[in-house]
N, C-alpha and C positions, 0 to 999 in steps of 0.2 A: 779802296783808294778812290780819290776823286780829283779832278782838275778844276781849279777855281780861277776865274779871271776877274781882275779889278782894274777899272779905268781911272778911278780917283784915289789911288794909293791903297796900299795894303792895310788891313786892320792891324792894330798894335801888336796883338799876339803873334800874328804871322810876320809882320815887319821885323820884329826882334829876331825871330828865327832866321829869316832870310839874311839879315845883316850879319848874323854870326856865321852863316855858311859862306857868305861873300868874303868876310874877313879871314876865314880859315883858308879859302882858296887863293885869295890875293891879299896877303898880310898888308895892312895899311901902313902908310908912312906917317899919317897924321890922324885925323878923326876916325876914318875907317868906314864911312857909309857911302854907298854908291847912289848918288842922286842923278837925275837926268834933267836936261833942259825941258821945261814944260812946253816949249814950242814944238817939241817932237812928239807930243801927245802920248807919253808913256802909258803902257798897259802892262800890268804884272800878271804873270801866270804862275801858279804853283800846283804841284802835285802833293796832296796831303793824304796821309794814311788815316785810318779810322779813329785814331786817338788824337788827331790834330797835329801830328808831327809833319813838318815840311820835309819831303824827301828830295824834291828838286824844284828849282825856280828859274825863271827867266823873265826878261822884259822885252816887250815889242816896242819899237820906236818907229815913227811915221813922219814922212816929209815928201814934198814934191821935189823932183829933180829933173834936170834937162840933160838928155843924152842923145847923141846922134841926130840932133835937130828936132827932137820930140820931147814933150813934157810927159813925165811919168809919175804916178802915185806909187811911192815906194814905201816899204817897211823893212825892218831888219831885226835880227835877234841881238840881244845884248845881255851881258852878265849871266850867262847860262851856267848853272852850278847844281851839283848833286851832293847830297849829304855824304861825307866820306864813308861812314859805316854802311851806307845803302848802295854804294857803287857796285857795278857789275851785275845788277839785277834788271836792267832795262828801264829803270825809272826815268833817267835823263832822256833816253831815246823816245820813250813814250810821250814825254812833255814836249820835246822838240818837234815830233811828228804832229802832235795836237796843235802846236803853234802854226805849223805849216798849213794844216787843214783849216784852222780858223782864218788865216789870211786868205786862203783860196776861196772861202765861203763868205767873206765879209762884204763882197760886192764893191769894195772901195779900193783895195790894194791890187795894183796891176803887176808889180814886180817886187820880189823879195830879194834883198841883197845884204850880205854881211861877210866878214872875214872870220877865219878861224886859224889856229895854229895848224900847220901842215899835218902833224900826226893825227889830228882830229877829223880830217877830211872823211874818212870811212865812217866814223860815227854819224856825221851829219848826212852823208849819202844814205846810210841805213835808215834815216828818218825821213827820206824822200827829197832831200835837197840835192842839187847838182853842182858840181864844180864848174866854174867858168874859167877854162884854161887860159892862162896868160893874162887874165884880167887883174886890174889894180883898182881898188877903191881909193879915192882921194878924199880924205876927211879934212877936218879943220875948217878953215875958211879960204876963199880965193886969195886973200891977202896973206894968210898963214897956213898953207896947205900941209896936210899930214897924210902922206901916201902910205898905203899898205906894203909897198915894196921898199920902204926906207931901210937903210943899213941896220942890221941887227934883228930885223923882223924876218920870220919865216912863215908867212901867211899865204893862204889860198882864199880866193873869193868864191863864195857859194851863192847860188841863185835859185829862184823859183819864179815861174811865169804863169800868172793866174788868169789872164784874159786872152781871148783870141788875138787881139792886137799885140799883146806882149809876146805870146808864143810865136807870132809871125816875125817879130823883131829880135828874137832870141840870139841869132847869129851875130848881131851887132853889139851884143854885150860880151862876147868872147874876145879875147886878145885885145882888150880895150882899156883905156884909162877912163874910169867912170867918176865924174865929179859929184860926189855925194854931198860934201860940205855941210855936215850936221851942226857945225859951229864950234865954239871954244870949250864947251862943257863936255859934250859927247864927241870928242875929236874924231873918233873912228868907232862906230858902233859895231 
Protein backbone atom coordinates (compact mmCIF):
# COMPACT_ATOMS: atom_id res chain seq x y z
CA UNK A 1 0.00 0.00 0.00
CA UNK A 2 1.11 3.52 -0.70
CA UNK A 3 -0.13 7.04 -0.07
CA UNK A 4 -0.19 9.35 -3.06
CA UNK A 5 -0.73 13.12 -3.02
CA UNK A 6 -1.93 15.21 -5.94
CA UNK A 7 -1.97 19.01 -6.09
CA UNK A 8 -3.48 19.36 -9.56
CA UNK A 9 -6.33 16.87 -9.42
CA UNK A 10 -6.42 13.11 -9.41
CA UNK A 11 -5.53 11.12 -12.53
CA UNK A 12 -8.64 9.73 -14.26
CA UNK A 13 -8.39 6.15 -13.00
CA UNK A 14 -8.13 7.32 -9.38
CA UNK A 15 -10.67 10.13 -9.76
CA UNK A 16 -13.33 7.67 -10.96
CA UNK A 17 -12.74 5.39 -7.96
CA UNK A 18 -12.79 8.28 -5.46
CA UNK A 19 -16.02 9.68 -6.90
CA UNK A 20 -17.64 6.26 -6.56
CA UNK A 21 -16.53 6.03 -2.92
CA UNK A 22 -17.87 9.53 -2.23
CA UNK A 23 -21.19 8.77 -3.93
CA UNK A 24 -21.47 5.59 -1.88
CA UNK A 25 -20.77 7.44 1.40
CA UNK A 26 -22.92 10.48 0.58
CA UNK A 27 -25.54 9.52 -2.02
CA UNK A 28 -25.83 12.43 -4.42
CA UNK A 29 -28.97 14.44 -4.97
CA UNK A 30 -27.79 15.55 -8.39
CA UNK A 31 -24.63 14.94 -10.38
CA UNK A 32 -22.74 13.38 -7.48
CA UNK A 33 -19.16 14.57 -7.70
CA UNK A 34 -17.51 16.54 -4.97
CA UNK A 35 -15.57 19.47 -6.36
CA UNK A 36 -13.80 22.12 -4.36
CA UNK A 37 -13.31 25.82 -4.82
CA UNK A 38 -9.91 26.19 -6.54
CA UNK A 39 -9.21 29.23 -4.33
CA UNK A 40 -8.85 26.74 -1.44
CA UNK A 41 -5.92 25.09 -3.25
CA UNK A 42 -7.28 21.52 -2.91
CA UNK A 43 -4.82 18.69 -2.55
CA UNK A 44 -6.01 15.08 -2.86
CA UNK A 45 -4.53 12.22 -0.84
CA UNK A 46 -5.31 8.58 -1.53
CA UNK A 47 -4.28 5.28 0.03
CA UNK A 48 -3.88 2.80 -2.82
CA UNK A 49 -3.23 -0.92 -2.59
CA UNK A 50 -0.75 -2.81 -4.80
CA UNK A 51 -3.28 -3.40 -7.58
CA UNK A 52 -4.28 0.29 -7.79
CA UNK A 53 -7.51 0.10 -5.79
CA UNK A 54 -8.24 3.20 -3.73
CA UNK A 55 -8.82 2.12 -0.13
CA UNK A 56 -9.25 5.59 1.38
CA UNK A 57 -9.25 9.17 0.16
CA UNK A 58 -9.42 12.71 1.49
CA UNK A 59 -8.89 16.26 0.37
CA UNK A 60 -6.89 18.98 2.06
CA UNK A 61 -8.10 22.55 1.69
CA UNK A 62 -6.08 25.68 2.50
CA UNK A 63 -6.83 29.31 3.28
CA UNK A 64 -5.80 32.18 5.46
CA UNK A 65 -8.10 33.13 8.31
CA UNK A 66 -8.23 35.76 11.00
CA UNK A 67 -8.87 34.63 14.56
CA UNK A 68 -8.36 36.33 17.93
CA UNK A 69 -6.68 39.30 16.29
CA UNK A 70 -4.12 37.28 14.33
CA UNK A 71 -3.81 35.95 10.80
CA UNK A 72 -3.31 32.20 10.39
CA UNK A 73 -2.39 29.89 7.53
CA UNK A 74 -4.98 27.15 7.96
CA UNK A 75 -5.80 23.83 6.37
CA UNK A 76 -8.55 21.33 6.90
CA UNK A 77 -9.67 17.85 5.94
CA UNK A 78 -12.61 17.34 3.62
CA UNK A 79 -14.45 14.38 2.08
CA UNK A 80 -12.65 11.72 4.13
CA UNK A 81 -13.87 8.35 2.91
CA UNK A 82 -12.85 4.68 3.17
CA UNK A 83 -13.96 1.93 0.81
CA UNK A 84 -16.84 0.10 2.55
CA UNK A 85 -15.29 -3.35 2.02
CA UNK A 86 -11.99 -2.14 3.52
CA UNK A 87 -13.35 -0.47 6.67
CA UNK A 88 -12.17 -1.52 10.11
CA UNK A 89 -8.63 -2.27 8.96
CA UNK A 90 -7.03 1.08 9.83
CA UNK A 91 -6.79 2.40 6.28
CA UNK A 92 -8.73 5.60 6.95
CA UNK A 93 -6.82 6.26 10.16
CA UNK A 94 -3.52 5.72 8.36
CA UNK A 95 -4.46 8.25 5.67
CA UNK A 96 -5.81 10.82 8.15
CA UNK A 97 -2.63 10.51 10.24
CA UNK A 98 -0.52 10.92 7.08
CA UNK A 99 -2.47 14.06 6.20
CA UNK A 100 -1.76 15.49 9.64
CA UNK A 101 1.94 14.65 9.29
CA UNK A 102 2.05 16.24 5.82
CA UNK A 103 0.50 19.46 7.13
CA UNK A 104 2.88 19.54 10.09
CA UNK A 105 5.85 19.11 7.75
CA UNK A 106 4.83 21.40 4.89
CA UNK A 107 6.28 24.52 6.51
CA UNK A 108 3.24 26.53 5.41
CA UNK A 109 0.32 25.37 7.53
CA UNK A 110 0.12 26.76 11.03
CA UNK A 111 -3.27 25.47 12.10
CA UNK A 112 -5.37 22.51 11.00
CA UNK A 113 -9.11 22.89 11.59
CA UNK A 114 -12.13 20.88 10.53
CA UNK A 115 -15.36 19.47 11.88
CA UNK A 116 -16.55 15.91 12.08
CA UNK A 117 -19.66 14.13 13.27
CA UNK A 118 -19.43 13.67 17.03
CA UNK A 119 -19.25 9.84 16.84
CA UNK A 120 -16.09 10.14 14.69
CA UNK A 121 -14.15 12.18 17.25
CA UNK A 122 -12.27 9.13 18.57
CA UNK A 123 -11.30 8.10 15.03
CA UNK A 124 -9.67 11.48 14.38
CA UNK A 125 -8.08 11.61 17.83
CA UNK A 126 -6.57 8.19 17.10
CA UNK A 127 -4.94 9.75 14.03
CA UNK A 128 -3.35 12.56 16.07
CA UNK A 129 -5.96 15.32 15.88
CA UNK A 130 -7.31 17.04 19.00
CA UNK A 131 -10.86 18.09 19.81
CA UNK A 132 -11.25 21.82 20.41
CA UNK A 133 -13.92 21.68 23.11
CA UNK A 134 -16.77 24.12 22.72
CA UNK A 135 -15.42 25.49 19.43
CA UNK A 136 -17.56 26.24 16.41
CA UNK A 137 -16.29 26.65 12.86
CA UNK A 138 -18.25 29.26 10.97
CA UNK A 139 -18.25 28.43 7.30
CA UNK A 140 -19.96 29.92 4.31
CA UNK A 141 -19.29 33.64 3.93
CA UNK A 142 -19.62 36.55 6.36
CA UNK A 143 -22.82 37.56 4.53
CA UNK A 144 -24.17 33.98 4.54
CA UNK A 145 -22.58 32.15 7.50
CA UNK A 146 -22.81 28.39 7.90
CA UNK A 147 -21.87 27.53 11.52
CA UNK A 148 -21.07 24.01 12.66
CA UNK A 149 -23.46 24.40 15.62
CA UNK A 150 -26.50 24.99 13.42
CA UNK A 151 -29.69 23.06 14.29
CA UNK A 152 -29.59 19.45 13.18
CA UNK A 153 -25.79 19.23 13.21
CA UNK A 154 -23.92 17.23 15.84
CA UNK A 155 -20.38 18.28 15.03
CA UNK A 156 -17.17 18.68 16.98
CA UNK A 157 -14.25 20.81 15.89
CA UNK A 158 -10.87 19.13 15.55
CA UNK A 159 -7.52 20.88 15.43
CA UNK A 160 -3.81 20.56 14.99
CA UNK A 161 -1.20 23.19 15.83
CA UNK A 162 1.92 22.92 13.71
CA UNK A 163 4.10 25.92 14.60
CA UNK A 164 5.39 27.33 17.87
CA UNK A 165 3.23 30.42 17.38
CA UNK A 166 0.14 28.25 16.81
CA UNK A 167 0.89 26.02 19.82
CA UNK A 168 1.26 29.15 21.98
CA UNK A 169 -2.16 30.38 20.80
CA UNK A 170 -3.92 27.01 21.09
CA UNK A 171 -6.04 27.97 24.11
CA UNK A 172 -7.57 30.81 22.09
CA UNK A 173 -9.04 28.29 19.65
CA UNK A 174 -10.94 26.36 22.34
CA UNK A 175 -14.44 27.50 23.30
CA UNK A 176 -14.37 29.94 20.38
CA UNK A 177 -16.30 30.78 17.24
CA UNK A 178 -13.74 30.55 14.48
CA UNK A 179 -14.59 32.44 11.29
CA UNK A 180 -13.31 30.03 8.66
CA UNK A 181 -15.48 31.38 5.81
CA UNK A 182 -14.28 29.08 2.99
CA UNK A 183 -16.97 30.44 0.64
CA UNK A 184 -20.17 29.23 -1.01
CA UNK A 185 -18.75 26.06 -2.62
CA UNK A 186 -17.05 24.44 0.38
CA UNK A 187 -19.40 25.91 2.91
CA UNK A 188 -17.88 24.00 5.80
CA UNK A 189 -14.90 21.85 5.12
